[in-house]
Every structure is written in structure tokens, then in C-alpha cells.
N, C-alpha and C positions, 0 to 999 in steps of 0.2 A: 526457068532461067536461073543461072548461078548467081549467087550474091558475091562471088569472089571479086575483090578489089573495089567494092563499093565505097564511095565517099558520100555520106548522107548529111544533108543540112535539114535541121528541124526548126521551124519557127514556133514562137510562143512558149519558150522553155522557162519563162519566169513563173508560169502557172504550174500547179502541182502535176497535172496529168502530162503536160508537155515535157516537164523535167523527167518524170518517171519513164516516159517513152524513150526519150533520148538516151537516158542511162541504160535502159534495157537493150537498146540497139547497139550501144558501145560494147556490150558483152556478147554480141551475136557472132558466131563463127562466120568468116567470110566477109565481114564488114570491116574495112581497114580503119576508117575514121568517122566520127560523128561530130558535126559542128552545130552547136546550139545557138540560136539567135533570138535576141529580144532587146527591148529598150532598157530593161533593168535586169540585174543579175538574179538568177534563181536563188531562193533562200536555202534550199536543202542541198545535200551532197549530190553532185552530178557525176561522180566517178571519173571515167576516162573521157568524158565529153569535153571538147574544146569550146569554151563560151566566147562568143563575139558580141560585143555590145553594139547593136545596130538597129535602126528604125527602118522597117520594111516599107514605110511610106516614102522613103527618100531613095535616090538613085544609088546610094552607097551599097545597097544589097547586091547590085550587079558586080561591084568590085569584090565583095566577099565570095560570091559564087565563082568568079573567074580565078581569084587568088588561091582558093582552096581546091580547085579542080573538082567541083561538086558534080556528081553524075545523077544523084537522086535527091529530090526535094520533098519533104513532108510538111505540108502547110497546116498548122494547128492554131493559127492566130485569129480565126473567126470567133468572136466572143459574143455571149448571149446577154451579158449584164452591163447596162450602161453605168450603174453605180461603181463597178470595179474599174471601169475605163475612164471615169471622170466626167460622165454625162453622155447623153445620146449623140451629140455632135461628134465628140471624140471617138465614141464607139463606132459610128458609121465611117469615120476616117480610117480607123484601124482596120475595119473589116473590108471596106470597098476599095479605098485608095491604096491601102496596104497590099491588097491582093493584086490590084492593077500594076503596081510597081514591081511586085515580086514576079508576076508573069511576064512583064516587059523585060526584066532581067533574065528570066529563064529562057525567053525566046531568043535572046542574043548569045546564049551559052551553047556553043557547038558540042560540048561534051556531055550535055544533059541527056539522060536516057529514060528517066522515070520521074513522074510527078504524082504524088499521093496527096489528096485533099480530103480533110475531115469536114464533111458537110453535115446536114441534119435533116431528119424527116419532117421538121417544121416547114420545109419548103412546100409540102403538100397542103398546108393549111388545115383547117378543121371547120366543117360546116354540116348542116343537116342534109346536104345533097351528096355527101361523100360516098364512095363505094365501101364495101365491107373491108377490103384490103387494097391499098394502093400498090401497083407494080411500078417498076422504075420507068415505064414508058408512059405513065399517066400524068396528066397535068392537074394542078389544083383546080377545084371547082370555082374558087374565087382567088384571084391573084393577090398575094400579100401586098398590103398598102403601106405598111410601116414596120419599124422595129427590126428585130433580129431576123424574122422570116423574110422580110424584103431584102435585107443585107445578104442573106444566104442565097436567095434567088439570083441576085445580081452577081454574086461571086461565082455561082455555077455557070451563069451566062458567059462570064469572062473566061472561065476554065474551058468551056466548050469552044470558044473562039480560039484559045491557045491550041487546043487539040487539032483544030482545022489547019492552023498555020504551021504547026510542028508535028506532022503525022509520024515523024520518026521517033517521037517521045511517047512512051507508054503512059497513059493517064488513067489513074484509078481514083474514082470519086466515091466516097463512102457516106451514104445518108444514114446517119446513126439515130436510133431511137433515143429517148431520154436516158442519159447516162447517170447511174446511181451507184453509190458505194460509200464507205466510211469517209473517204477523203474528197468527195465531190461537193463543191459549192456551186449551185446553179439555181435558176428561178424555180425549178420543180422541187429540188431538195429543200430550198428555203420554205416553200409552201408546206411541204410535209413536216417541217420542223416547227411550224406554228403550234402553240399549245392548244388552241382551238382552231380546227380546220374548217374554213368556210367552203360550202359547196353550193352549186346552183340548183335551186329548187326545181324538182321534177326531172332531173337528169342524172344519169349514172354512167359516165363515159367509160369506154374500153381504153386501157392503157397498155403500152408495151415498154419494156425497159431493157437497157444494156448494162451489164455489170462493168465497173471500171476496169477490171482485169481483162474482160473480153474486148473492151475498146483497145487496150494496149496490145492484146493478142491479134486483133484484126489489123491494126496498123503495122505491126511487125510482119504479119503474114503478107500484107500488101507489098511491103518493101522487098521481101525476100522471094516470094512466090506468086504474088498477085497478078491476076489478069487485068487487061485494060477494060474499062467500062464503068458504068454506074451501078452501085449495089446498095440495096437496103440492108441495114444491119441491125438486128435485134435478137434478144433471147426468145426462145420458143414460147408460145402461149400468150395469153392476155390476162390482165387483171381488171376487174371493175374498180372504179374509184372507191366505192363503198367497201369492197373487200380489202383494198390497200389500207384504208384508214382504220378498219377494224384490227388489222395486224399490228398497227402502231399503238392501239389502245388510246387513241386521242379522241376527245370529245369533238363533235362537229356542230355547226350551225348552218342550216339550209336557208339560203336567202334568194330573193328574186335576182335575176341577172344584173339589173341596174345597181342593186345594192352591193353585190359582190364587186362590181366595177368600182363603185365609190370606195369600198373598203380597200380594194387594191391600191387606189391612189393614195389613201392615207398611209397604208403600210409602206408604200414606196417612199413617200415623203419622210416617214419616220426611220427609213433605212433598216426596216425589219425584214422586208421581203421585196424582191423585184417582181412586181405583179403587173404584167403588161396586158394590153387588150388581146394579144394573140394567145396568151396563156389562159385568159378567160374563155376564149373560144374553144381551146383544147379541153378545158375542164367542163365545158358544156357538151361538146359533141364527141370528144375523144378522137382517136386515129388508129387505124390498123395498117401495117405495111407487110407486104408479102416478101419473104426472105428466101424464096426458092433459088433465085439467081445467086445469092450469097453462098448457098451450100453447093449448088451444082456447077457454077462457073468459076466463082472465086475460090471455092474449095475450103471455105472457113466454116467451122461449126462451134458456136459459143459453148463454153463449159457450163454456163448458168442459164436457166430459163428466166423468163421475165419475173416469175414469182420468186425464184431463188435469189435473183439479183436484188429484188425489193426487200426480201427478208433480211439479207445481209446488211443492207442500208439501215433497216429498222433496228437491228441489234446495236448499231453505233450511236443511236440517239440517247441523250441523257435527259434527266428530268429538267423541265423548264426552270430557268432562273430569272435574273433581272431582264434578260433579253425577252423572255416570255411575257413579263409584266408590261413591257412597252407595247408588245403586240396586242395584249388584252385591252390595255387602255385605249389604243388606237381603234380597236374594233368597237369598243363601247361608245365611241363618239359617232360612229356611223349607224349602228343598228342597236335597238333595244332587244336583247336576247330574252327568250322565254324563261320561265322559272327553272326548268331542268338545266339549261345551259348556264343560267346565272349561278346555280349551285356549283357546277363544274368550274366556272371561272373563279369563284371564291376559293374553292379547294386548291386550285393551282396557285392563286395569289398567296395563300397561307403556306404553300409548300408542304 
């Protein structure tokens, strides 16, 4: 399908990846205009993107879509971190209510032809009963009951309902693996930035990653050439958690599951890392997603493998500073580390 004459609306442009995506689209041949929408203006340069200050939780988004003659919507406003949203209640409102309002507006827009939604592989959950690789047709073994995973599952349900009501609109749903890169702030990157990385005793989960540039690449591909459907998106290959931590040259402390959960609560309270129960499950059991459909039907091939994406993220890390000391102090209130780890903690404290 040609991209000629496209007018694209991108939600979530106040965050770095949303801003970068909108700006890249604005320079794409065949796309006439890009409108970026968010409740606060983006901090960086948005180039030729037209910014509209609007809250997608309100009906005003319908007026924006109609006024700007939008034919393509890219929804990037489903967020994973309650801290950045102002708390779990606000996060759920932004994710679920915001999506409902956006889709209600899109349903009433006769000129809309394409909807692209950035979702997450977190919808599959993580448990001991999982298959080696989830395909897009599989359901989670245990339905998510809280947090980001539950929000994403609800968002996907609303998107499927929209697709049934508007069969004339091409709907592309991208279930992305954990996105990493020098500019990514997320629960998983906060975890790997800890000066001492807690792991679940007796488990070494498989992890997949998507480089931030490949996320932007697949979004652009979906807008200009993408097929309709649901697609798992990840770099080739997997990394074990132990392999990932060794590449970062970070000390680790292996704890029973309940202790990691307690530590996560302390780190979350200290605003050091957003450590949710769903992330604890992921760091216990891991997750694998099959990307055959991404390559064969969507026609997208990531430039970075999971290993390469993680290595690029690792190169961006700096030596822990005061931020690290807060994490260490929080950890020491939850668990008494062994002599080897105590030595590593003191080394990091001394800098």
C-alpha cells in the first residue's frame, strides 16, 4: 500500500521513543503530515511534527482526528511505569480509559484507514507452564491480574473490538519484547541499571530484547507497508539472565522469590526501580515469543539480535553514583548479603 498523502497522528510523543518515532515519520517520503499528541509537550526537538496538546482520555481527541483529517493513528501511549504516570491509578486511566476514548474517536472518523498499536509481549505472562515459544494465537497460561500486563490485555481486547466494528480499517498490533537501548527508561532497564542485581534463587530465565532503533523501524514499517494482524516483535535469539548480567559486569545477589518481591517493594518505594509482581514472574520464568509471522507476513527484519540489542544498552551504562547508593541501602534493609556480595557493595559505595 502506498504511503502517499498519509496524515499520521502519534500518541505519547512527550516520551522519548514516541517523539523519535513521530519525528522520523515526518521525514518519510509520502507522508504529508504528522501530528503528535500528548498532555505535555515533548522536551526534545520534534522537527516538522505538529504538536497538539490533548488528553486522549477526553473526547477532545475526536476533534483533533476530524480537524486534521487523520487517516493513520499510531498509539504509543500504553505505559509500563506507574511512577512516571503519577501512580497506578493514573497509569490505568492513561492506558485503558485513554485507549477507549481514542478508539471511540477513531470509530467515528470516516477517513481513518489504518491503526497501529504498540503492545507488549507481557500480555503472555510468565509461568512454569508456558510453552517454549508463544505464537500470536496462544493465550497466557495465567491471565494477568494486575499492573501493566492487565492493562495491555484490556487494551488489546478493545483494539480487537474496534477491528470488528471497523473492518474497513487496517489494524496492526505489535507485541514487542522488552525494548532496550541507550535512551530507554523502563522497568527492565531500571532493573539492569541496579548496582547489585537481584535474581531469583534457582532460576535462570530466557530473555528476548528489541533494540530501540528496531522498535522505531517496525513502527515506521507498519505505517508505510505493514499488514493487518497481530505480530510478535523481537530480535533474533535469546539470552539467559545470567549471561545478560555477566555482560554488564554487575555483581548479583540470588534471593528466594519472596525476598526478591520484598526487595522490589522497597526499591519501588525508594523510586530506584519500578519492580512489579509481573516483573518478578518474568525474572523467574522468562518468556519466549515466536517471530515467524513478523518476518514472513509483516515483512520486518530487525537489524539487531537480542544479544546485540542488550550489548548496546550495556555500553550506555555508567558507573553507579548516588542513585546506586540508594539502591544498595534499600537492598540492605531487606536482605543480609553474603560476604562476597558485602565486599562488592562496599566497593561500589566507595566508588
